[in-house]
N, C-alpha and C positions, 0 to 999 in steps of 0.2 A: 506493500498498499503507502502510498506517495503522499506527504501529510506540506500543509507548508504554517512553520513554527513562528510563529511570534518571542522572541525576549522584547528584556525590558532595562532599565537600569544596573544595574549589577551584569544583572549574567548577559544585557548585551555591552557590555562591556569587557564579558568570560570571555564571550565569544567570538567576538571582536563585528558578528556582526546583528543589524535589528529583525530582518527575519534570513529564513532562508526554507529552502523546499527540499527533505530528504524522504530516503526510502527505504519504509521499516517495519519488520513483521514479529514487532513490540504485539502484547494482546492483552498490552494495555498501559494503559496512561505513564506508570510509573515504574516501567520497564522502558518507553518511549526514552521517558527524563533519562533512567542508570542510560543510555544508550549515548544522550546526549553531550550526561555532564560529564558521559570519559570521556570521549571523545576533544569538547574543548572547555573541561577543567573550571566543571562549573563552580564555585563556592557554594552551595545551597544541599541543604539533602532534602527530597522532596515533601515531607512533616515541613519545614520552611516555608513551604510556597504555595500557592492557588494555580491548579490550575481551569484556564474555558476553554471549550468546544467552542466554533462556527457562532464566539459571541457573549457566549453563558458560564457561566462560573458549574464545573464540572466536580465529577469525582474520582480518586485515582486510581481507581480501579476503575471504572467505563471503559467500553476500545476503546480506537483508537478508530474513526471512519480513513475511510480514502475520499482521498478530495477536502478534509477538514483542515479550518484553521486551526493551528492551537496553540495557545497562549503561555507561553510560565512569569508567574509575577514574583517578587518575591518579597519580601516587605519592605515597607518605606518609611520612613522618622522623618518626619517633624520638626519644624519649629516656630 
């Protein structure tokens, strides 16, 4: 399956891209993030992130769908 992955804030900095199209056989969103975390050395464990699919918050055990847009959203701090 191919999905478009969006990275925000520190994840964008770590990956060096704001988005990319990836091909994966991941069975759930947690596995997809794990593949990308290994590839890009992303700094956060999944438990510290939110994940969204096609603009809606999703659960880590949801299966990614071919053609979807998946966003990984790191914790944010304000001031």
